[in-house]
N, C-alpha and C positions, 0 to 999 in steps of 0.2 A: 558524463554519466553521473547521476546523483550519488553522493556517498550514502552508505547504508549500514555502517558499523556503529557500535555503541560509542565509539570514540570519534565519530565524525563531527564536523562542524554543524552547528544547529541550523544551518541554512538549508537543510534537506530533511525530508521525512525519513523516519527510521522505524519501519515496522519490525525489523529484526530486534532492535533494542527494546521496543515496546513489548513484544512477545516475551522477551527475556525478563522484563521487569515485573510483569503482571499478567495474570490469566483471567482477570475479572471479566465476566461476561458483559458488563455494562459498557465496555469501551469498544467503539467501532473505530477501526483504523483505516484511514484513507489510503488510496493507492499511491503510487509513486516510486515503486522499487525499480531498480535497474532491471531490465527484462530483455533478454535476447534469446529467443527460443526458435527451434528449427521447425520447419514445415516442408513437406514435399509440395509439389505443385508444378508450376511452369518450368522451374529450373531447380530440381531437387539435388540433394547430395551436397558436395563441396561448393556447388554453384549457387546454393541458396534457393529461396523461393518462399511461397506462401500457400497455406491451405484455405485461405479465405477467398476461394475462387467462386465462379458463378454457380457451382453446384453445392456450395456450402450449406445453403438453407435446408436442404433435405437431410443433412446430417444432424441438425440441431434438435434438441428435445422440444416438445411442445411446452409452452409456458402456461401454467395454471396457478394463478395467484392463490395464496393461502387465505382461508377465511376463518382459521382457528383463532387467531388473535388479531385485533384491529389496533394499529399503532395510534398514539395520540397525535402524531404529526406524520402524515403520509409523505412518501418520497415525492420530490418535485425538482425539476431541473437537474437531475442527476444526483440528488442528495441521498443520504441514508434516510431510513425511517427513524422516528424518534418516539421515545416513551418518557413521559415527564411526571409520572405518578410514583407513589410508594409501592413497594412490592407486597402483595397479599398472597401468601402461599396457599391459602384456602381457595383462591380463585384461579389457580394455575390450570391451564387447559391441557388436554392430552392430544398430542398430534400423531402418536404412533399407537393406535389402539391394540395392536397385536404384534408379537415378536415376528419379525421377518427372517431373522437368522435361524439356521437349521442346526446350530450346535457345533459347527466345524471350527477348526483352528485357522486363524489368519495371522501371519507375521507382518508387522509394519515397521519399516525403518523411517525414522523422522529426525530432523534436527531438534536438539534439546539444549536449553540454556539453563545451567544450574546443575544440581546433583539429582540424577534420576532416582525416583523412589524404588523400593523393592517391587518385584513383579507381582507379588501376591497381596498388594495393599488393598485397603477397603474401597478406594475409589475405583480401581480397575475391576475389582470383583463386582461392584454395583453396576458399573456400566456394561460389563459383559453379560450380566444377568438380564438387564433391561433389553439389550439388543438380541440376545440369543446366540452370541458368537464368542468364542474364546480368543480374544485378541492378545497376541503376545508381542510386546513392544521391544524393538531393537533401537533404543534411543542412542543417538550419536551427538557428540559435542557440536553444537551449532556453529561455534567459532572456527572449527576446522572441517566443516561438513563437506566442503568441496573435495578435499583429499579422500575422505572416506567414500563419498559418492562415486568418484571416478574409479576407485579400486573395485567397488562392488559391481558397478555396471560393466566393468571390463571382465568380470568373472562369469562363470556359468551358474553361480549360486546366488540368485537374486531373491530377496524376500517377496512375499505375495504382493505387498504394497510398498511403494517407495514415494515419500513426500519430497518434492523438489521445488523450493522457492525460486522465483524468477532470477534472483541475484546469483543463483548457483548454476545458471543455464549457459555458461560460457564453454569455450573449448569444444570437446567432443561430446559433451552431454546432450546437445540437441539431436545428433544422429543416433545416440544411444536410446533416447526416448522413442524414436520411431522404430528402432530395431528390437527393443527389448520389452515394450509394453503393449498390452492388449487393446483391441478396438472395442470400446464399450457401446458403440452404436447399436448393435443388436438388442441391447438391454435398455437403452436410454433414448435413442433417436425417435422423433415424432411422438406418437401417443404411448409408446412403450414405457416412457418415464412415469406415466400415471400410476404405475404400481408402487412408485416411491414419491408420495405427494410432497414431502418436504424438499426433495431434489427438484421436483417440477416447479416449485415456487422460486427457484434461483433464476435471476434475470437472464434473458437470452444472450445479452452481451458477454456475460461471464462464460457461458458455454461456448460462445464463438472463440474466446481466448483459449479454450481447451481443445481446439482442433490442432492436431499435430500430424504431419505427414498425410494429410487428406483423410484422417480418421478422428473420431471423437475418442480421445485417449485420457484426458484429464478430468478429475473431479475438482472443481474450482472453489476458491475462497473469494466471493464477490467483494468488490469495494466500490465506493462512489467514484464516478468519473470526474467529479469536481476536484480541483487541485487540493491536495492535502496539506499544503504549506500555508500557514496563517501568520501574519504579522501580529504577534502577541505583545500586549503592553500592560503596564501597571495602571489599571484604571483608578485604583484608590489614590495614587499619587497624582495622576492627571487631574482628577476631580479636586484634590486639595490645592494643587498649584494653579488650577485654571487652564491647563494645557488643552488645546483643541485637537481632536483627531484630524490629521491632514487629509486633504482631498486632491492633492496634486504633488508632483515631485518637488516643486519649488516650496510648497508649504511644508513638506516633510523636512527639507533642508533647513528651513527657517526654524522649525520646531526643534530640530537637533541643536541648533546654535543656542536656542533659549535654554534648553535642558542642560547642556554640557557645562561642567565646572570641574576641571581636572584637579584643582587644588582641594576641592571638597570630595574628591574621589567619586564623582558622578559623571557618567558619560551617557549619551543618548541611546546608543544601540550596540548591537553586535554586527557582524557582517550581514548586510541586507541585500546581497547579490540576487538571491532568489526572488525577493520581493521586487527588485528592479526588473528582473526578467518578466515578472507578471505585469507590472505597471506599464512597461514599454511594449507589451504584447508579443514577446519573443516566443517562438514555437517551443513547445515543451521539450526539454532536453533530458528528462529524468529517465527515459527509456526509449530504446529504438523500437520501432521506426518513427516515433512521434515527432522527431526533429525534422522530418521531411513533410512537405506539403505541396500540392499542385496549386500554383498561383498564376492566374491569367495564362494558363496553358503551359507554364514552365515549372519544372520540378526544382524546388528551392530547399536548401538545408539551412538550418537556423543560424549557423555561424556566418553565413553570407549576407545576412540582412543588416540593414542600417539600424534597426531596432536593437539588435544584439550589441552593436558597438556603443549605441547611446546608453544602454543599460549599464554596461561596464564603466563607461565614463562617469555616469552619475554616481555609481558606487565608489569609484576611485575618489571622487570629490568628497564623499563622506569621510573616507579614511584620511585624505590629505588635510581636511579641516580639523582633524582631531576629535571628531564626534564619536568615533568608534572605540569601544573599550579596548585597552592595550592588549588584553589577552587574545582578542580576535585578530589583531595585527600579527601577533606571534603564532597564531594558529592553535591557541590553547582553548578556544571557546567551544569545547565539546558539549554536546547536549547534556551529557551526564554531569558536567561541571557547571552548567549555566544556572541551575536552580538556586544555590546559596547566594550567589552574587546578585541575581535578579531579585531574590527575596530581601537582600540587604539594600537594594536600591542603587547599586553601583551602575547599573544601566536599566533603562525603562522599556526598551523595545527589542524584540528579537524575532526572527522567523524560524518556525519549527513546525513539526507535525501537529495536526489538530488535536491529537491525543494528549498533548501536554497542557492543553487548556484545562482538562479535568485533573490530570495527575499533579500539576503544580498547585492547583486549588486544594486537592486532598492533602498534599504534603504540609501546607501551611495552615490548615483549618484550625488546629488547636493552639499552635504556638503563636500565630499572628492573625488574630480574628479580623483585623482591618484590611488584610491583604486581599486584593482582588485582581486577578489576571483576566484579561478580556481579549477579544480578537478584533483587529481593525478590518474594515472592509478594504479590499484592494482598490486603489485609486488609479484612474488613467493618468499617465504622467503629465498630461496637459490639463488635467482637471475635468476631463470628460469621462465617459464610460470606459472601463478597461476592456481589453480584448484578451480573454483567457483561453487556454487550450486544454482540452480534455486529457485526463490521464487514462491509462488502461483500466478496464473494468474487472480485472482479476490478476493476481500476481503470485499466488502460491497454489500448487496443484498436487494431487495424489494420483499415482499411476499404479495400475495392476499389471503384474507380470504376464507376459504372453503364455507362460507355461501354466498359469492358473487354470484349474478346471472350472466348468460352469458353476458348480456348487460353491467354489471359493469366491468367484466373482459375485455371485448373488449374496454371499455372506458379507463381502466388502460393501456392497450397495446397501445392505441392511444397516451396517455401521454408519455409512454416510447419511442415510435417511434419518437417523437419530441425531447425528452431530449437526445436521442442517436444520434442525427444529427451530422455529422462531422464538424470539424472546417472549416471555409470558407463558411458556409451556413447561410441563414437568421435565420433559426431555432436555430442554435448554438449561434448566437449573442444574440438573444432574451433570450434564456435560461440562458446564462452566463453573459450577460451585461444589459439586459433590453431594454428599449425603448430609441432610440437615441434622444438626446436633453433633455430627462427627467432624465434618469439614467446614461447616459454617453455622452461624446463628443469625437470627433476624431480630432486630430491635428497632421499633418505630418504622417498620417497613424497609429497613436498610440491612441487606445481607453482609455479614462480616466473616471473613475466613478465620478459622482457628489455626493454631500452629500446624496441626496435622493437615488442614486444608492447604495451607501455603506450601507444605512439603510434597503433597501428593497430587493436587489438582492443578497441574501446570503442564503446558507444552505437549499434551498428549492428544486426546480425541479431537480437540479443536483443530488439529492439523489435517484431518481427513477431508472435511468439507464444512462449509459454513452457510448459514442462511443469508438472505439479502442483507446488505450492510445496515447495521443497526446502531443507534446511539441511545443509551439509557443509563443514567446515573441516579439511582434512587437516593443516594446521599446528597447529591447536588443537582436536583432536577432543573434548576434554572440554567446550569451550565449545558446540560443536554439540549434544552430548548434553544439556547443561544447558538450552540454548535450547528444544529440542523438548520436553523434559520440563516446562519452565515453561509452554509453550503448552498442553500436555495437562492440567496441573493447573488452569490458569486456564480452559481450555475446559470443564472439568467444571462450572464455575459460570456459564457463558455461555448466555444466552438469545437467541433470534432474535425480533426485533420483527415486527409485523404486515406490515411492508414489506420484510423482509429479501430481498435478491436482486433486487428490482424495479428496473427502469429507469423513472424517473418525471421528468417536468418539471412544475413548478408553473405555473399560469396566469401569463402575463406581468405581470398587475397585482399579483402578490404577490412578484415576483422579488426586490425589495430590502427587503422588509418586515422581515427579521431581520438586516440588515447590521450594525447598530450594537451588537449584543449582545456580541460578542467584546471590543470595546474597553471597553465598560462593565464586563464581567467583570474585565478587567485593572485598570481604575481602582478597582474595589471592593476587590480583594484587596490592592492597594497603598495603600489608605487614602485615595485621592483622591475616592472617592464612597462612598455608604452603601448598605446593603442596601435601605433604603427607596427609594433611587433605582431599584434594579432592580425593585422591586415596582410602582413608578409606570410604569416602562418597559414592563413586562408588561401593565399595565392599558391603556396607550396602544396597545400592539401588538394587543390584543384588539379595541379599538374601531376601529382603522385597517384592519382586515382579517383579523386573526388568527382571530376567531371564524368568519368566512366561509371562511377557508382550512381550518379544522377541519371544517366541513361538507363542503367539497370532498373532503377526504381520506376522510371517513366514507363519502361516496357512492361514491368510487372503490373502496374496500374492499368495500362492499356489492355493487357491480356485478361486480367481478372476483374477489373472494375473495383469500386470501393467496397468496404466491408459489407457483408450481407446481413446486416442487422437492422 
């Protein structure tokens, strides 16, 4: 399972740390969060199941593309949409011409990173006035949200809305989602969603991920299905030294040898395990059930494949040759620590969430004008085209209490219809930046948060629902363009597994079956364990339930068919 904390190794996407560090509207975050969510279906309850059955299509909202704003770069091959121009406040569109809220109160519990602002702050007041709803926030520490979430869902006193990220959907949370939250289908399924045009413009795949227990229960935050993990590199140093971007695993190894000079405190890279998985075509392992796929009639799990072992062996060779920064070998190469040493040139390549392409650029813009971070295209290990696997199209959801009245539900949907407004609209700017002059200023087409904006416009309304995945950086439009184009190129090589888009919970008896594999992977690539140890672990996994779990997945697919998108 992919790490997702702010202290995780940079080999994995970290939407949680990204949300904690910035609320800028201009950043689109790719998917890739660990996600295990329950659904009823063929085998519900502790036996697990899926709601992506053959009847799922009738539960999904109609898709109506927005025509309020036209992006500079349209979505393609699973990418985000892109905006590459400066921001002109005078040309902002209106996507919500009238208040849909009826003035009621709505309580929302959501994870929050940092110090929550006072409830009567200028941002909350402006948003509530625009929506026509009195939203009362119950912000909880995002780092300990699991504990608070479990306690609240076990009680009879549940807020009107509860935001649940995928990484918090372990344990008993999945069954609580089905038992505690309302069916939004009567308000959103089919043409009913047209009352909320911004919600209607959310891609169908994201809504399919919002099916829990055979009902449409979640309001999603869409994300691109293209992998969110990019091999980032110091393009300025590459250009200066004449280094060529590699196009195969062997070329990458040779490049690392050329770059590394331990005496000069320069190493080639950090832990490149996730790039190896991509290069060797290993099934996505960042969230269940994407590690499973039907291959030639047989259900296969990622750890059983030859590609998986080859990727680990290649990564092990990078470490063994001394090409990896010592911090990574010691496990200190957290995403939050990578920036300064990357800026200092101690290493030139690392794999991390696509959001860092922009954030690292912004960090160094004034103090190091020559600095240029860029993204490598993922190469097939043999020099051919890579085989990449799609991530899930949504990973954070807002749920409405079953006890909520129809008026409360409609007020919640009024909130979501504003927060899902597309980039380039007045509603988007207010949701993501606050009030001009109070929370941000615009100079040369670039919005910049004030101190008050940084304190108040964070972690709140953006958690209720989001527009289609969007990348827009008015301060660095060339980065936005490059990010979207990278997604589109990689999307051309991306396949969807048999379980793409499904919400599935495995039977409880298998919940911890695969827990130890990530640590074993890290031990192998660092030379503490051998490939043969992994082979033995896979054999043990099969005998301890892996083969039975395979049969369960095969039966699930036979009964329900692939995702209905």
